[in-house]
C-alpha positions as a LaTeX table, in Angstrom:
\begin{tabular}{lrrr}
\hline
Residue & $x$ (\AA) & $y$ (\AA) & $z$ (\AA) \\
\hline
Unk1 & $-21.01$ & 9.50 & $-5.01$ \\
Unk2 & $-21.63$ & 12.79 & $-4.20$ \\
Unk3 & $-23.00$ & 15.05 & $-7.56$ \\
Unk4 & $-20.64$ & 15.94 & $-9.89$ \\
Unk5 & $-17.60$ & 13.71 & $-9.06$ \\
Unk6 & $-16.14$ & 11.56 & $-11.27$ \\
Unk7 & $-17.30$ & 7.64 & $-11.05$ \\
Unk8 & $-14.37$ & 5.27 & $-10.63$ \\
Unk9 & $-13.09$ & 2.91 & $-14.06$ \\
Unk10 & $-12.56$ & $-0.51$ & $-14.11$ \\
Unk11 & $-9.10$ & $-0.76$ & $-14.91$ \\
Unk12 & $-7.85$ & $-1.23$ & $-18.42$ \\
Unk13 & $-5.83$ & $-4.44$ & $-19.76$ \\
Unk14 & $-2.42$ & $-3.34$ & $-20.72$ \\
Unk15 & $-3.65$ & $-3.58$ & $-24.20$ \\
Unk16 & $-6.49$ & $-0.79$ & $-23.75$ \\
Unk17 & $-6.10$ & 2.95 & $-24.14$ \\
Unk18 & $-7.70$ & 4.80 & $-20.64$ \\
Unk19 & $-9.13$ & 8.06 & $-21.20$ \\
Unk20 & $-7.25$ & 9.61 & $-18.05$ \\
Unk21 & $-4.84$ & 9.32 & $-14.80$ \\
Unk22 & $-5.96$ & 7.01 & $-11.99$ \\
Unk23 & $-7.47$ & 8.74 & $-9.46$ \\
Unk24 & $-5.67$ & 7.60 & $-5.87$ \\
Unk25 & $-6.35$ & 7.80 & $-2.09$ \\
Unk26 & $-4.53$ & 6.87 & 0.45 \\
Unk27 & $-5.24$ & 6.30 & 4.47 \\
Unk28 & $-2.38$ & 7.22 & 6.23 \\
Unk29 & $-2.48$ & 7.21 & 10.51 \\
Unk30 & 1.55 & 8.20 & 11.09 \\
Unk31 & 4.21 & 9.45 & 9.28 \\
Unk32 & 3.23 & 9.04 & 5.59 \\
Unk33 & 6.36 & 8.25 & 4.91 \\
Unk34 & 5.16 & 5.08 & 1.75 \\
Unk35 & 2.42 & 8.78 & 0.41 \\
Unk36 & 5.64 & 10.75 & 0.15 \\
Unk37 & 7.80 & 7.69 & $-2.42$ \\
Unk38 & 3.74 & 7.67 & $-4.05$ \\
Unk39 & 3.57 & 11.87 & $-4.61$ \\
Unk40 & 7.20 & 11.45 & $-5.90$ \\
Unk41 & 6.46 & 9.02 & $-8.38$ \\
Unk42 & 2.67 & 10.63 & $-9.00$ \\
Unk43 & 5.46 & 13.94 & $-10.23$ \\
Unk44 & 7.38 & 12.30 & $-11.75$ \\
Unk45 & 5.41 & 10.42 & $-13.61$ \\
Unk46 & 6.52 & 7.22 & $-12.07$ \\
Unk47 & 2.66 & 6.30 & $-11.18$ \\
Unk48 & 0.48 & 7.00 & $-14.07$ \\
Unk49 & $-2.02$ & 8.21 & $-11.46$ \\
Unk50 & $-3.23$ & 10.87 & $-9.36$ \\
Unk51 & $-3.47$ & 11.74 & $-5.60$ \\
Unk52 & $-6.89$ & 12.94 & $-5.14$ \\
Unk53 & $-7.15$ & 12.86 & $-1.11$ \\
Unk54 & $-5.38$ & 11.70 & 1.46 \\
Unk55 & $-7.21$ & 10.17 & 4.28 \\
Unk56 & $-5.93$ & 10.15 & 8.24 \\
Unk57 & $-7.67$ & 8.32 & 11.32 \\
Unk58 & $-5.66$ & 9.96 & 13.49 \\
Unk59 & $-5.93$ & 14.48 & 13.29 \\
Unk60 & $-2.15$ & 14.90 & 14.03 \\
Unk61 & $-0.79$ & 12.59 & 12.11 \\
Unk62 & 2.81 & 13.75 & 10.42 \\
Unk63 & 1.95 & 12.63 & 6.84 \\
Unk64 & $-1.22$ & 15.07 & 6.80 \\
Unk65 & 2.02 & 17.46 & 6.10 \\
Unk66 & 3.48 & 16.06 & 2.87 \\
Unk67 & $-0.15$ & 16.61 & 1.10 \\
Unk68 & $-0.33$ & 19.28 & 3.03 \\
Unk69 & 2.98 & 20.40 & 0.88 \\
Unk70 & 2.18 & 18.75 & $-2.79$ \\
Unk71 & $-1.49$ & 20.66 & $-2.15$ \\
Unk72 & $-3.58$ & 17.47 & $-2.14$ \\
Unk73 & $-7.08$ & 17.40 & $-0.28$ \\
Unk74 & $-6.50$ & 16.50 & 3.72 \\
Unk75 & $-8.95$ & 14.50 & 5.75 \\
Unk76 & $-8.83$ & 13.33 & 9.24 \\
Unk77 & $-12.17$ & 10.82 & 10.02 \\
Unk78 & $-11.14$ & 10.82 & 13.94 \\
Unk79 & $-11.76$ & 6.27 & 15.27 \\
Unk80 & $-12.27$ & 8.25 & 18.71 \\
Unk81 & $-15.10$ & 9.41 & 17.74 \\
Unk82 & $-17.25$ & 6.71 & 17.04 \\
Unk83 & $-18.66$ & 4.11 & 19.62 \\
Unk84 & $-17.79$ & 1.40 & 17.18 \\
Unk85 & $-14.65$ & 0.04 & 14.09 \\
Unk86 & $-18.23$ & $-0.45$ & 11.78 \\
Unk87 & $-20.03$ & 3.16 & 12.64 \\
Unk88 & $-16.04$ & 4.43 & 11.72 \\
Unk89 & $-15.54$ & 2.42 & 8.67 \\
Unk90 & $-18.87$ & 3.46 & 7.11 \\
Unk91 & $-18.16$ & 7.25 & 7.76 \\
Unk92 & $-14.75$ & 6.24 & 5.87 \\
Unk93 & $-16.54$ & 4.76 & 2.90 \\
Unk94 & $-18.72$ & 7.94 & 2.47 \\
Unk95 & $-15.39$ & 9.88 & 2.48 \\
Unk96 & $-13.45$ & 8.32 & 0.34 \\
Unk97 & $-16.24$ & 7.48 & $-2.38$ \\
Unk98 & $-16.80$ & 11.12 & $-2.44$ \\
Unk99 & $-13.45$ & 11.72 & $-4.31$ \\
Unk100 & $-14.51$ & 8.62 & $-6.72$ \\
Unk101 & $-10.97$ & 7.17 & $-6.44$ \\
Unk102 & $-10.01$ & 4.39 & $-8.93$ \\
Unk103 & $-7.68$ & 2.78 & $-6.45$ \\
Unk104 & $-7.24$ & 2.38 & $-2.21$ \\
Unk105 & $-3.79$ & 2.38 & $-0.57$ \\
Unk106 & $-3.39$ & 2.03 & 2.68 \\
Unk107 & 0.44 & 3.41 & 3.73 \\
Unk108 & 0.40 & 2.76 & 7.80 \\
Unk109 & $-3.16$ & 2.56 & 8.21 \\
Unk110 & $-3.77$ & 2.15 & 11.40 \\
Unk111 & $-6.99$ & 0.43 & 12.05 \\
Unk112 & $-7.76$ & $-3.66$ & 10.83 \\
Unk113 & $-11.59$ & $-2.73$ & 8.37 \\
Unk114 & $-13.99$ & $-4.32$ & 9.35 \\
Unk115 & $-15.44$ & $-7.21$ & 5.97 \\
Unk116 & $-18.44$ & $-4.58$ & 4.91 \\
Unk117 & $-15.35$ & $-2.27$ & 4.04 \\
Unk118 & $-13.07$ & $-3.95$ & 2.51 \\
Unk119 & $-15.19$ & $-5.35$ & 0.32 \\
Unk120 & $-16.94$ & $-2.28$ & $-0.99$ \\
Unk121 & $-13.58$ & $-1.48$ & $-2.26$ \\
Unk122 & $-13.05$ & $-5.09$ & $-3.77$ \\
Unk123 & $-9.98$ & $-5.74$ & $-5.80$ \\
Unk124 & $-9.38$ & $-1.80$ & $-5.74$ \\
Unk125 & $-7.44$ & $-1.59$ & $-2.59$ \\
Unk126 & $-4.14$ & $-2.03$ & $-1.55$ \\
Unk127 & $-1.69$ & $-1.85$ & 1.32 \\
Unk128 & 2.32 & $-2.87$ & 2.06 \\
Unk129 & 3.26 & $-4.89$ & 4.50 \\
Unk130 & 6.74 & $-5.73$ & 6.50 \\
Unk131 & 7.04 & $-9.04$ & 5.89 \\
Unk132 & 7.14 & $-11.79$ & 3.27 \\
Unk133 & 3.76 & $-12.77$ & 2.63 \\
Unk134 & 2.04 & $-15.11$ & 4.30 \\
Unk135 & 5.36 & $-15.43$ & 6.82 \\
Unk136 & 5.13 & $-12.88$ & 9.62 \\
Unk137 & 1.40 & $-11.64$ & 9.23 \\
Unk138 & $-0.05$ & $-8.88$ & 12.01 \\
Unk139 & 2.42 & $-6.95$ & 14.04 \\
Unk140 & 6.43 & $-6.91$ & 15.13 \\
Unk141 & 7.61 & $-8.22$ & 11.81 \\
Unk142 & 11.30 & $-7.21$ & 11.82 \\
Unk143 & 11.57 & $-8.19$ & 15.85 \\
Unk144 & 10.18 & $-12.01$ & 15.03 \\
Unk145 & 12.04 & $-12.25$ & 12.15 \\
Unk146 & 15.37 & $-12.03$ & 14.11 \\
Unk147 & 13.81 & $-13.79$ & 16.37 \\
Unk148 & 13.26 & $-16.68$ & 14.15 \\
Unk149 & 16.85 & $-16.34$ & 12.83 \\
Unk150 & 15.29 & $-15.60$ & 9.41 \\
Unk151 & 18.15 & $-14.64$ & 7.14 \\
Unk152 & 15.96 & $-12.78$ & 4.58 \\
Unk153 & 13.30 & $-10.60$ & 5.69 \\
Unk154 & 11.28 & $-7.75$ & 3.49 \\
Unk155 & 8.15 & $-6.54$ & 2.31 \\
Unk156 & 4.95 & $-6.83$ & 0.22 \\
Unk157 & 2.52 & $-5.32$ & $-1.42$ \\
Unk158 & $-1.53$ & $-7.24$ & $-1.88$ \\
Unk159 & $-4.73$ & $-6.80$ & $-2.44$ \\
Unk160 & $-6.34$ & $-6.51$ & 0.87 \\
Unk161 & $-9.63$ & $-8.85$ & 2.01 \\
Unk162 & $-11.22$ & $-9.30$ & 4.56 \\
Unk163 & $-7.93$ & $-11.69$ & 5.71 \\
Unk164 & $-5.76$ & $-9.54$ & 7.88 \\
Unk165 & $-2.77$ & $-9.62$ & 5.83 \\
Unk166 & $-4.00$ & $-12.47$ & 4.25 \\
Unk167 & $-5.20$ & $-11.19$ & 0.66 \\
Unk168 & $-3.20$ & $-12.08$ & $-2.79$ \\
Unk169 & 0.31 & $-10.40$ & $-3.14$ \\
Unk170 & 1.16 & $-8.21$ & $-5.73$ \\
Unk171 & 4.74 & $-7.67$ & $-4.90$ \\
Unk172 & 7.42 & $-8.18$ & $-2.98$ \\
Unk173 & 10.68 & $-7.01$ & $-1.71$ \\
Unk174 & 13.69 & $-8.95$ & $-0.15$ \\
Unk175 & 16.33 & $-7.20$ & 2.08 \\
Unk176 & 18.89 & $-9.57$ & 4.22 \\
Unk177 & 19.49 & $-10.08$ & 7.91 \\
Unk178 & 22.48 & $-8.45$ & 8.22 \\
Unk179 & 24.23 & $-10.19$ & 11.43 \\
Unk180 & 24.38 & $-7.33$ & 14.88 \\
Unk181 & 21.32 & $-6.05$ & 13.28 \\
Unk182 & 18.29 & $-4.79$ & 16.25 \\
Unk183 & 14.71 & $-4.58$ & 14.89 \\
Unk184 & 15.35 & $-1.02$ & 14.26 \\
Unk185 & 18.07 & $-1.50$ & 12.07 \\
Unk186 & 16.46 & $-4.23$ & 10.18 \\
Unk187 & 12.92 & $-2.01$ & 10.19 \\
Unk188 & 15.23 & 1.15 & 8.30 \\
Unk189 & 16.41 & $-1.17$ & 5.66 \\
Unk190 & 12.80 & $-2.29$ & 4.78 \\
Unk191 & 11.44 & 0.88 & 4.71 \\
Unk192 & 14.16 & 2.08 & 2.48 \\
Unk193 & 12.69 & $-1.50$ & $-0.58$ \\
Unk194 & 9.16 & $-0.62$ & 0.76 \\
Unk195 & 9.11 & 3.28 & $-0.29$ \\
Unk196 & 10.48 & 1.72 & $-3.85$ \\
Unk197 & 8.03 & $-0.82$ & $-3.75$ \\
Unk198 & 5.04 & 0.06 & $-3.21$ \\
Unk199 & 5.17 & 3.65 & $-5.97$ \\
Unk200 & 6.37 & 0.04 & $-8.44$ \\
Unk201 & 3.64 & $-1.89$ & $-7.75$ \\
Unk202 & 1.37 & 0.79 & $-7.34$ \\
Unk203 & 2.48 & 1.40 & $-11.42$ \\
Unk204 & 1.57 & $-1.81$ & $-12.47$ \\
Unk205 & $-1.85$ & $-1.12$ & $-11.57$ \\
Unk206 & $-2.53$ & 1.91 & $-12.51$ \\
Unk207 & $-1.26$ & 0.17 & $-16.34$ \\
Unk208 & $-3.67$ & $-1.52$ & $-15.88$ \\
Unk209 & $-0.99$ & $-4.95$ & $-16.50$ \\
Unk210 & $-1.56$ & $-5.86$ & $-13.03$ \\
Unk211 & $-5.28$ & $-6.40$ & $-11.56$ \\
Unk212 & $-7.09$ & $-8.95$ & $-9.30$ \\
Unk213 & $-10.13$ & $-10.64$ & $-10.46$ \\
Unk214 & $-11.91$ & $-13.44$ & $-8.18$ \\
Unk215 & $-9.23$ & $-13.29$ & $-5.77$ \\
Unk216 & $-6.42$ & $-14.10$ & $-8.18$ \\
Unk217 & $-3.73$ & $-11.45$ & $-9.10$ \\
Unk218 & $-3.43$ & $-11.16$ & $-13.11$ \\
Unk219 & 0.33 & $-9.92$ & $-14.78$ \\
Unk220 & $-0.52$ & $-8.92$ & $-18.16$ \\
Unk221 & $-3.98$ & $-10.54$ & $-18.16$ \\
Unk222 & $-2.49$ & $-14.37$ & $-17.04$ \\
Unk223 & $-2.70$ & $-15.67$ & $-13.33$ \\
Unk224 & 0.45 & $-14.54$ & $-11.49$ \\
Unk225 & 2.09 & $-18.64$ & $-10.05$ \\
Unk226 & 4.49 & $-16.62$ & $-7.43$ \\
Unk227 & 4.15 & $-12.56$ & $-6.81$ \\
Unk228 & 6.58 & $-10.66$ & $-8.40$ \\
Unk229 & 10.15 & $-9.71$ & $-7.30$ \\
Unk230 & 11.05 & $-5.66$ & $-7.26$ \\
Unk231 & 15.64 & $-6.38$ & $-8.09$ \\
Unk232 & 17.84 & $-4.43$ & $-8.00$ \\
Unk233 & 18.19 & $-2.67$ & $-4.79$ \\
Unk234 & 21.06 & $-1.00$ & $-3.09$ \\
Unk235 & 19.51 & $-2.40$ & 0.17 \\
Unk236 & 18.45 & $-5.66$ & $-0.26$ \\
Unk237 & 21.92 & $-7.13$ & $-1.86$ \\
Unk238 & 22.65 & $-10.73$ & $-1.25$ \\
Unk239 & 25.73 & $-9.57$ & 1.34 \\
Unk240 & 25.57 & $-7.78$ & 3.83 \\
Unk241 & 27.98 & $-4.22$ & 4.30 \\
Unk242 & 30.76 & $-5.66$ & 5.96 \\
Unk243 & 30.08 & $-9.82$ & 6.12 \\
Unk244 & 32.51 & $-12.22$ & 4.85 \\
\hline
\end{tabular}
């Protein structure tokens, strides 16, 4: 931690007053649409937090422009400059820790993180994945959902562990698979849901209502038996428009 940087504070429970908004660090690799949704939610008060830095592993990531427009610090840690994943992760961790974030948010960050990196931010790092976990871990989830003939698809926010897409799930949003869907149309519908889901889940963490303890998600101090479900999504109606 650099001299003068604020020390991260443990997340308070819902009955404990907090001295300041949560400090959020967001990692991106691409367009940053979820980053933009998070910026908007912090700006309008839906999240009791402040994005203090945005870090990308790609110098030309379009999402960095969202940070610039909002006056947020941006840093590039180009993974191509490092001899291996471990060296990159060490530099990435040092960059993050210099900003003393309370929560690290992966928002389209297309890197597999080493167990050592994950351990440094255990219980305070989250990711969003385009499927209803534990179904469809990994890549190409929309095409795989169509190939499997699934009627419901969606997205999940989970705490990050060293198991790929395997950390405990906090909240999910369900969307229907509509007749005639392609991978592109289904992806667009899921992304709309993500833009509501991620701010809602991060808001619960920043409020102290959701915590991770010993690999278990706690909601208002009690173990969460199943993921919370984001309701009232226009794009997640029980029937697709035009279907019987």
